[in-house]
N, C-alpha and C positions, 0 to 999 in steps of 0.2 A: 505389143510393142508401143510404146507411148511416144508420141511426136514430141519434137523440141518445145512446139507451139503449146503444148498440154502438159510441160513438165510441172512438177510438184511445186517449184516455185512460182509459176505463172499461176497455178490454181490457188497457191496461198495469197497470191496478191488480189487475186479477184474475190477471194472471200473476206479480205480486209476491206477492200473497195465497197463491197455489198455492204457491209457493217457501217462505213461513213455515211453511205447514202442514206441506209435505213434510219441512221442518227437523225438525219436532217428532214426524213420524210413522214415524220410522225406528227400529229394534229398539233399537240400542246407543244412541242419541240419547235415547230414552226412559228407557234404563237410566242414562244419565248425569243426566237431571233428576231423576231417583227418588233416585239417591244425594246428589246436591246438596241435595233437599229432606228428606232424611234426615239428613244431617250438618250443614246449614247453609252450610257454605263448604268448598270443598276444591281443592286444586291437581291440576295434571296428574298427578302421580307418585301422589298418595293416590287418585285416580278410578281411575288404571290398577290399583292394587292391589286395592281396593274390587270393582272390575268383572273383574279377571283378563283385562285385555285391554292389549295392549301401548300403551304410552305415546304413541307416534306416532299410532296410530289415534283414540286419545283426543282427541289434540292436533288431529288432523284433525276430527274430528266437533265439539269445541268452537269450533273455528273457523266452522262453520257455523250453530252454535247464536247465536254473538256477531253474525254478520252479520244474522241474522235476530230480534236484539235479546231473545233468549228467556234469555240467560244475561248478567250482569254480571261484571266482573272488576276486581280491584284489585291493584295491584303491592306486594308485601311482600317488601322484600328483592330477591331476584332471582327470585321466584317469583308467579306469577299466581294468585290465589285466586279462584273462581269462586262466584257466587250466581246464584239465580234471579231473574230479573225478575218480579217477581209482578204488577207493574201492567201489564206488556205482556200477560202471560198471561191477566190477567182480562179485558183489552179482548178478546183472542182469543176466550175463552170465551164472552164476551156476544155476539160477533159469530155465533159458531155456534150458540149456543142460537136466535139470531133466524132463523137458516137453517132450522134442524130442527123447530122448532114450527108 
């Protein structure tokens, strides 16, 4: 017998939440988020230069952050510029604080 607390819907939400936290807790993605916070808005090439990491690697990590809705992006000309999604980060922060208090 499965309790209501451990319903399939709840467990699915746990998996999704874990993926979001995992997206934020990778060393390169932490550096990407810090660089975006420092500069406000950066494209892949600028992030690559700031972090001294291949742009293809930066792009792969940005994709993970985009899917987790941690970063926003805007197309300017032919380049995507990334900013932090502070609203989403604040929600995550509030949830985490509720768990660890």
